[in-house]
PDB file of N, CA, C and O in Angstrom:
ATOM      1  N   MET A   1       7.772   7.048   4.349  1.00  0.00           N
ATOM      2  CA  MET A   1       6.919   7.242   5.394  1.00  0.00           C
ATOM      3  C   MET A   1       7.661   7.440   6.694  1.00  0.00           C
ATOM      4  O   MET A   1       7.325   8.393   7.397  1.00  0.00           O
ATOM      5  N   ALA A   2       8.635   6.642   7.086  1.00  0.00           N
ATOM      6  CA  ALA A   2       9.404   6.653   8.253  1.00  0.00           C
ATOM      7  C   ALA A   2       9.877   8.113   8.430  1.00  0.00           C
ATOM      8  O   ALA A   2       9.701   8.628   9.534  1.00  0.00           O
ATOM      9  N   ASP A   3      10.454   8.820   7.455  1.00  0.00           N
ATOM     10  CA  ASP A   3      10.910   9.993   7.653  1.00  0.00           C
ATOM     11  C   ASP A   3       9.728  11.072   7.963  1.00  0.00           C
ATOM     12  O   ASP A   3      10.020  12.092   8.589  1.00  0.00           O
ATOM     13  N   ILE A   4       8.460  10.855   7.545  1.00  0.00           N
ATOM     14  CA  ILE A   4       7.456  11.812   7.658  1.00  0.00           C
ATOM     15  C   ILE A   4       6.933  11.735   9.111  1.00  0.00           C
ATOM     16  O   ILE A   4       6.491  12.718   9.707  1.00  0.00           O
ATOM     17  N   LEU A   5       7.024  10.371   9.686  1.00  0.00           N
ATOM     18  CA  LEU A   5       6.425  10.224  10.949  1.00  0.00           C
ATOM     19  C   LEU A   5       7.683  10.133  11.949  1.00  0.00           C
ATOM     20  O   LEU A   5       7.469   9.939  13.145  1.00  0.00           O
ATOM     21  N   GLU A   6       8.987  10.271  11.461  1.00  0.00           N
ATOM     22  CA  GLU A   6       9.977  10.521  12.319  1.00  0.00           C
ATOM     23  C   GLU A   6      10.059   9.283  13.298  1.00  0.00           C
ATOM     24  O   GLU A   6      10.112   9.411  14.522  1.00  0.00           O
ATOM     25  N   VAL A   7      10.065   8.064  12.629  1.00  0.00           N
ATOM     26  CA  VAL A   7      10.449   6.862  13.511  1.00  0.00           C
ATOM     27  C   VAL A   7      11.318   5.983  12.413  1.00  0.00           C
ATOM     28  O   VAL A   7      11.399   6.234  11.210  1.00  0.00           O
ATOM     29  N   GLU A   8      11.902   4.971  13.068  1.00  0.00           N
ATOM     30  CA  GLU A   8      12.719   3.984  12.417  1.00  0.00           C
ATOM     31  C   GLU A   8      11.861   3.353  11.278  1.00  0.00           C
ATOM     32  O   GLU A   8      10.639   3.278  11.409  1.00  0.00           O
ATOM     33  N   PRO A   9      12.512   2.888  10.135  1.00  0.00           N
ATOM     34  CA  PRO A   9      11.903   2.198   9.210  1.00  0.00           C
ATOM     35  C   PRO A   9      11.131   0.961   9.308  1.00  0.00           C
ATOM     36  O   PRO A   9      10.141   0.665   8.638  1.00  0.00           O
ATOM     37  N   THR A  10      11.735   0.234  10.275  1.00  0.00           N
ATOM     38  CA  THR A  10      11.289  -1.075  10.686  1.00  0.00           C
ATOM     39  C   THR A  10      10.015  -0.916  11.532  1.00  0.00           C
ATOM     40  O   THR A  10       9.334  -1.923  11.725  1.00  0.00           O
ATOM     41  N   ILE A  11       9.613   0.327  12.081  1.00  0.00           N
ATOM     42  CA  ILE A  11       8.283   0.639  12.767  1.00  0.00           C
ATOM     43  C   ILE A  11       7.233   0.623  11.809  1.00  0.00           C
ATOM     44  O   ILE A  11       6.135   0.148  12.101  1.00  0.00           O
ATOM     45  N   VAL A  12       7.526   1.200  10.465  1.00  0.00           N
ATOM     46  CA  VAL A  12       6.533   1.397   9.420  1.00  0.00           C
ATOM     47  C   VAL A  12       6.551  -0.010   8.699  1.00  0.00           C
ATOM     48  O   VAL A  12       5.459  -0.345   8.242  1.00  0.00           O
ATOM     49  N   ALA A  13       7.526  -0.829   8.530  1.00  0.00           N
ATOM     50  CA  ALA A  13       7.507  -1.876   7.557  1.00  0.00           C
ATOM     51  C   ALA A  13       6.757  -2.666   8.138  1.00  0.00           C
ATOM     52  O   ALA A  13       5.874  -3.087   7.391  1.00  0.00           O
ATOM     53  N   ARG A  14       6.714  -3.180   9.486  1.00  0.00           N
ATOM     54  CA  ARG A  14       5.785  -4.300   9.948  1.00  0.00           C
ATOM     55  C   ARG A  14       4.356  -4.101   9.658  1.00  0.00           C
ATOM     56  O   ARG A  14       3.685  -5.065   9.291  1.00  0.00           O
ATOM     57  N   PRO A  15       3.796  -2.855   9.800  1.00  0.00           N
ATOM     58  CA  PRO A  15       2.312  -2.828   9.652  1.00  0.00           C
ATOM     59  C   PRO A  15       1.946  -2.858   8.036  1.00  0.00           C
ATOM     60  O   PRO A  15       0.877  -3.266   7.580  1.00  0.00           O
ATOM     61  N   VAL A  16       2.936  -2.397   7.351  1.00  0.00           N
ATOM     62  CA  VAL A  16       2.726  -2.476   5.629  1.00  0.00           C
ATOM     63  C   VAL A  16       3.013  -3.950   5.262  1.00  0.00           C
ATOM     64  O   VAL A  16       2.587  -4.275   4.154  1.00  0.00           O
ATOM     65  N   ASP A  17       3.651  -4.908   5.973  1.00  0.00           N
ATOM     66  CA  ASP A  17       3.842  -6.323   5.548  1.00  0.00           C
ATOM     67  C   ASP A  17       2.456  -6.879   5.496  1.00  0.00           C
ATOM     68  O   ASP A  17       2.101  -7.572   4.543  1.00  0.00           O
ATOM     69  N   ARG A  18       1.614  -6.575   6.556  1.00  0.00           N
ATOM     70  CA  ARG A  18       0.263  -7.348   6.425  1.00  0.00           C
ATOM     71  C   ARG A  18      -0.496  -7.158   5.210  1.00  0.00           C
ATOM     72  O   ARG A  18      -0.696  -8.151   4.511  1.00  0.00           O
ATOM     73  N   PRO A  19      -0.975  -5.969   4.830  1.00  0.00           N
ATOM     74  CA  PRO A  19      -1.547  -5.872   3.708  1.00  0.00           C
ATOM     75  C   PRO A  19      -0.765  -6.264   2.362  1.00  0.00           C
ATOM     76  O   PRO A  19      -1.375  -6.542   1.330  1.00  0.00           O
ATOM     77  N   LEU A  20       0.386  -6.264   2.439  1.00  0.00           N
ATOM     78  CA  LEU A  20       1.244  -6.812   1.266  1.00  0.00           C
ATOM     79  C   LEU A  20       1.084  -8.394   1.304  1.00  0.00           C
ATOM     80  O   LEU A  20       0.973  -8.913   0.193  1.00  0.00           O
ATOM     81  N   ALA A  21       1.057  -9.178   2.321  1.00  0.00           N
ATOM     82  CA  ALA A  21       0.799 -10.431   2.500  1.00  0.00           C
ATOM     83  C   ALA A  21      -0.888 -10.872   1.998  1.00  0.00           C
ATOM     84  O   ALA A  21      -1.189 -11.896   1.385  1.00  0.00           O
ATOM     85  N   ARG A  22      -1.699  -9.938   2.391  1.00  0.00           N
ATOM     86  CA  ARG A  22      -3.014 -10.162   2.039  1.00  0.00           C
ATOM     87  C   ARG A  22      -3.400  -9.975   0.701  1.00  0.00           C
ATOM     88  O   ARG A  22      -4.307 -10.667   0.239  1.00  0.00           O
ATOM     89  N   GLY A  23      -2.718  -8.965  -0.113  1.00  0.00           N
ATOM     90  CA  GLY A  23      -2.813  -8.746  -1.562  1.00  0.00           C
ATOM     91  C   GLY A  23      -3.418  -7.718  -1.834  1.00  0.00           C
ATOM     92  O   GLY A  23      -3.565  -7.608  -3.051  1.00  0.00           O
ATOM     93  N   PRO A  24      -3.994  -6.615  -1.056  1.00  0.00           N
ATOM     94  CA  PRO A  24      -4.534  -5.505  -1.601  1.00  0.00           C
ATOM     95  C   PRO A  24      -3.472  -4.265  -2.033  1.00  0.00           C
ATOM     96  O   PRO A  24      -3.832  -3.261  -2.647  1.00  0.00           O
ATOM     97  N   VAL A  25      -2.302  -4.494  -1.657  1.00  0.00           N
ATOM     98  CA  VAL A  25      -1.401  -3.519  -2.112  1.00  0.00           C
ATOM     99  C   VAL A  25      -0.014  -4.487  -2.462  1.00  0.00           C
ATOM    100  O   VAL A  25       0.126  -5.623  -2.009  1.00  0.00           O
ATOM    101  N   GLU A  26       0.811  -3.915  -3.212  1.00  0.00           N
ATOM    102  CA  GLU A  26       1.999  -4.294  -3.785  1.00  0.00           C
ATOM    103  C   GLU A  26       3.094  -3.465  -3.753  1.00  0.00           C
ATOM    104  O   GLU A  26       2.857  -2.277  -3.971  1.00  0.00           O
ATOM    105  N   ARG A  27       4.442  -3.845  -3.497  1.00  0.00           N
ATOM    106  CA  ARG A  27       5.503  -2.943  -3.414  1.00  0.00           C
ATOM    107  C   ARG A  27       6.197  -3.012  -4.725  1.00  0.00           C
ATOM    108  O   ARG A  27       6.674  -4.066  -5.145  1.00  0.00           O
ATOM    109  N   ARG A  28       6.260  -1.744  -5.451  1.00  0.00           N
ATOM    110  CA  ARG A  28       7.118  -1.577  -6.611  1.00  0.00           C
ATOM    111  C   ARG A  28       8.409  -0.824  -6.167  1.00  0.00           C
ATOM    112  O   ARG A  28       8.371  -0.077  -5.189  1.00  0.00           O
ATOM    113  N   HIS A  29       9.588  -1.023  -6.905  1.00  0.00           N
ATOM    114  CA  HIS A  29      10.702  -0.385  -6.685  1.00  0.00           C
ATOM    115  C   HIS A  29      10.773   0.876  -7.475  1.00  0.00           C
ATOM    116  O   HIS A  29      10.367   0.815  -8.636  1.00  0.00           O
ATOM    117  N   ASP A  30      11.195   1.934  -7.054  1.00  0.00           N
ATOM    118  CA  ASP A  30      11.203   3.204  -7.737  1.00  0.00           C
ATOM    119  C   ASP A  30      12.318   3.082  -8.836  1.00  0.00           C
ATOM    120  O   ASP A  30      13.446   2.679  -8.550  1.00  0.00           O
ATOM    121  N   PRO A  31      12.003   3.398  -9.926  1.00  0.00           N
ATOM    122  CA  PRO A  31      13.092   3.109 -11.090  1.00  0.00           C
ATOM    123  C   PRO A  31      14.338   4.282 -10.766  1.00  0.00           C
ATOM    124  O   PRO A  31      15.476   4.033 -11.164  1.00  0.00           O
ATOM    125  N   ASP A  32      14.143   5.158 -10.260  1.00  0.00           N
ATOM    126  CA  ASP A  32      15.202   6.216 -10.058  1.00  0.00           C
ATOM    127  C   ASP A  32      15.954   5.852  -8.741  1.00  0.00           C
ATOM    128  O   ASP A  32      17.105   6.282  -8.667  1.00  0.00           O
ATOM    129  N   ASP A  33      15.517   5.181  -7.770  1.00  0.00           N
ATOM    130  CA  ASP A  33      16.121   4.894  -6.480  1.00  0.00           C
ATOM    131  C   ASP A  33      15.613   3.481  -5.904  1.00  0.00           C
ATOM    132  O   ASP A  33      14.673   3.331  -5.124  1.00  0.00           O
ATOM    133  N   ARG A  34      16.443   2.462  -6.459  1.00  0.00           N
ATOM    134  CA  ARG A  34      16.020   1.090  -6.076  1.00  0.00           C
ATOM    135  C   ARG A  34      15.832   0.843  -4.512  1.00  0.00           C
ATOM    136  O   ARG A  34      15.160  -0.094  -4.079  1.00  0.00           O
ATOM    137  N   CYS A  35      16.471   1.746  -3.728  1.00  0.00           N
ATOM    138  CA  CYS A  35      16.355   1.563  -2.144  1.00  0.00           C
ATOM    139  C   CYS A  35      14.784   1.980  -1.859  1.00  0.00           C
ATOM    140  O   CYS A  35      14.325   1.572  -0.792  1.00  0.00           O
ATOM    141  N   VAL A  36      13.983   2.696  -2.648  1.00  0.00           N
ATOM    142  CA  VAL A  36      12.849   3.142  -2.315  1.00  0.00           C
ATOM    143  C   VAL A  36      11.698   2.156  -2.711  1.00  0.00           C
ATOM    144  O   VAL A  36      11.710   1.741  -3.869  1.00  0.00           O
ATOM    145  N   GLY A  37      10.863   1.806  -2.001  1.00  0.00           N
ATOM    146  CA  GLY A  37       9.752   0.966  -2.498  1.00  0.00           C
ATOM    147  C   GLY A  37       8.529   1.683  -2.268  1.00  0.00           C
ATOM    148  O   GLY A  37       8.234   2.125  -1.158  1.00  0.00           O
ATOM    149  N   ARG A  38       7.787   1.813  -3.320  1.00  0.00           N
ATOM    150  CA  ARG A  38       6.313   2.520  -3.305  1.00  0.00           C
ATOM    151  C   ARG A  38       5.319   1.554  -3.260  1.00  0.00           C
ATOM    152  O   ARG A  38       5.492   0.522  -3.909  1.00  0.00           O
ATOM    153  N   LEU A  39       4.230   1.719  -2.558  1.00  0.00           N
ATOM    154  CA  LEU A  39       3.186   0.827  -2.312  1.00  0.00           C
ATOM    155  C   LEU A  39       2.073   1.395  -3.443  1.00  0.00           C
ATOM    156  O   LEU A  39       1.797   2.590  -3.541  1.00  0.00           O
ATOM    157  N   HIS A  40       1.535   0.433  -4.205  1.00  0.00           N
ATOM    158  CA  HIS A  40       0.529   0.707  -5.149  1.00  0.00           C
ATOM    159  C   HIS A  40      -0.673  -0.384  -4.725  1.00  0.00           C
ATOM    160  O   HIS A  40      -0.349  -1.487  -4.285  1.00  0.00           O
ATOM    161  N   PRO A  41      -1.893  -0.060  -4.863  1.00  0.00           N
ATOM    162  CA  PRO A  41      -3.024  -1.002  -4.982  1.00  0.00           C
ATOM    163  C   PRO A  41      -2.894  -1.820  -6.165  1.00  0.00           C
ATOM    164  O   PRO A  41      -2.530  -1.496  -7.295  1.00  0.00           O
ATOM    165  N   THR A  42      -3.272  -2.993  -5.683  1.00  0.00           N
ATOM    166  CA  THR A  42      -3.510  -4.295  -6.835  1.00  0.00           C
ATOM    167  C   THR A  42      -4.670  -3.862  -7.723  1.00  0.00           C
ATOM    168  O   THR A  42      -5.468  -3.021  -7.310  1.00  0.00           O
ATOM    169  N   PRO A  43      -4.784  -4.394  -8.897  1.00  0.00           N
ATOM    170  CA  PRO A  43      -6.006  -4.452  -9.673  1.00  0.00           C
ATOM    171  C   PRO A  43      -7.144  -4.983  -8.883  1.00  0.00           C
ATOM    172  O   PRO A  43      -8.125  -4.243  -8.813  1.00  0.00           O
ATOM    173  N   ALA A  44      -7.190  -5.951  -8.369  1.00  0.00           N
ATOM    174  CA  ALA A  44      -8.147  -6.474  -7.401  1.00  0.00           C
ATOM    175  C   ALA A  44      -8.609  -5.395  -6.392  1.00  0.00           C
ATOM    176  O   ALA A  44      -9.791  -5.055  -6.322  1.00  0.00           O
ATOM    177  N   ALA A  45      -7.661  -4.882  -5.632  1.00  0.00           N
ATOM    178  CA  ALA A  45      -8.249  -3.765  -4.708  1.00  0.00           C
ATOM    179  C   ALA A  45      -8.811  -2.705  -5.237  1.00  0.00           C
ATOM    180  O   ALA A  45      -9.699  -2.123  -4.614  1.00  0.00           O
ATOM    181  N   VAL A  46      -8.355  -2.230  -6.589  1.00  0.00           N
ATOM    182  CA  VAL A  46      -9.083  -1.182  -7.109  1.00  0.00           C
ATOM    183  C   VAL A  46     -10.354  -1.611  -7.558  1.00  0.00           C
ATOM    184  O   VAL A  46     -11.238  -0.782  -7.341  1.00  0.00           O
ATOM    185  N   SER A  47     -10.710  -2.631  -8.106  1.00  0.00           N
ATOM    186  CA  SER A  47     -11.888  -3.062  -8.484  1.00  0.00           C
ATOM    187  C   SER A  47     -12.899  -3.317  -7.296  1.00  0.00           C
ATOM    188  O   SER A  47     -14.103  -3.179  -7.512  1.00  0.00           O
ATOM    189  N   ARG A  48     -12.458  -3.671  -6.102  1.00  0.00           N
ATOM    190  CA  ARG A  48     -13.390  -3.819  -4.943  1.00  0.00           C
ATOM    191  C   ARG A  48     -13.501  -2.339  -4.539  1.00  0.00           C
ATOM    192  O   ARG A  48     -14.608  -2.038  -4.093  1.00  0.00           O
ATOM    193  N   SER A  49     -12.633  -1.394  -4.598  1.00  0.00           N
ATOM    194  CA  SER A  49     -12.848  -0.253  -3.995  1.00  0.00           C
ATOM    195  C   SER A  49     -13.999   0.555  -5.030  1.00  0.00           C
ATOM    196  O   SER A  49     -14.921   1.212  -4.548  1.00  0.00           O
ATOM    197  N   THR A  50     -13.816   0.418  -6.338  1.00  0.00           N
ATOM    198  CA  THR A  50     -14.688   1.165  -7.315  1.00  0.00           C
ATOM    199  C   THR A  50     -16.110   0.466  -7.231  1.00  0.00           C
ATOM    200  O   THR A  50     -17.144   1.104  -7.429  1.00  0.00           O
ATOM    201  N   ALA A  51     -16.095  -0.957  -6.907  1.00  0.00           N
ATOM    202  CA  ALA A  51     -17.459  -1.533  -6.799  1.00  0.00           C
ATOM    203  C   ALA A  51     -18.242  -1.110  -5.352  1.00  0.00           C
ATOM    204  O   ALA A  51     -19.466  -1.063  -5.229  1.00  0.00           O
ATOM    205  N   SER A  52     -17.367  -0.846  -4.408  1.00  0.00           N
ATOM    206  CA  SER A  52     -17.941  -0.476  -3.152  1.00  0.00           C
ATOM    207  C   SER A  52     -18.472   1.045  -3.145  1.00  0.00           C
ATOM    208  O   SER A  52     -19.471   1.418  -2.532  1.00  0.00           O
ATOM    209  N   MET A  53     -17.725   1.771  -3.847  1.00  0.00           N
ATOM    210  CA  MET A  53     -18.106   3.218  -3.999  1.00  0.00           C
ATOM    211  C   MET A  53     -19.471   3.509  -4.902  1.00  0.00           C
ATOM    212  O   MET A  53     -20.263   4.441  -4.767  1.00  0.00           O
ATOM    213  N   SER A  54     -19.499   2.393  -5.889  1.00  0.00           N
ATOM    214  CA  SER A  54     -20.889   2.620  -6.668  1.00  0.00           C
ATOM    215  C   SER A  54     -21.938   1.945  -6.343  1.00  0.00           C
ATOM    216  O   SER A  54     -22.861   1.867  -7.153  1.00  0.00           O
ATOM    217  N   THR A  55     -22.019   1.310  -5.079  1.00  0.00           N
ATOM    218  CA  THR A  55     -22.985   0.767  -4.342  1.00  0.00           C
ATOM    219  C   THR A  55     -23.724   1.570  -3.547  1.00  0.00           C
ATOM    220  O   THR A  55     -23.133   1.958  -2.539  1.00  0.00           O
ATOM    221  N   PRO A  56     -25.144   2.039  -3.733  1.00  0.00           N
ATOM    222  CA  PRO A  56     -25.691   2.803  -2.860  1.00  0.00           C
ATOM    223  C   PRO A  56     -25.872   2.249  -1.352  1.00  0.00           C
ATOM    224  O   PRO A  56     -26.102   1.080  -1.041  1.00  0.00           O
ATOM    225  N   THR A  57     -25.739   3.183  -0.620  1.00  0.00           N
ATOM    226  CA  THR A  57     -26.171   2.962   0.825  1.00  0.00           C
ATOM    227  C   THR A  57     -27.428   3.449   1.338  1.00  0.00           C
ATOM    228  O   THR A  57     -27.939   4.457   0.850  1.00  0.00           O
ATOM    229  N   SER A  58     -27.949   2.832   2.254  1.00  0.00           N
ATOM    230  CA  SER A  58     -29.302   3.489   2.865  1.00  0.00           C
ATOM    231  C   SER A  58     -29.059   4.177   4.244  1.00  0.00           C
ATOM    232  O   SER A  58     -29.992   4.722   4.835  1.00  0.00           O
TER     233      SER A  58
END
């Protein structure tokens, strides 16, 4: 992400740390490159998202 935004990695890491601490996403290491950390939604976040999409709005 830092490469895409053309910023230092620490600039991207700080905002990502907040949702990691709260739990909606988790970081998984890339099996092909241990230096790469990929963000994935947690099962709880997916459930909340799915539930909110199926709730009708008026």
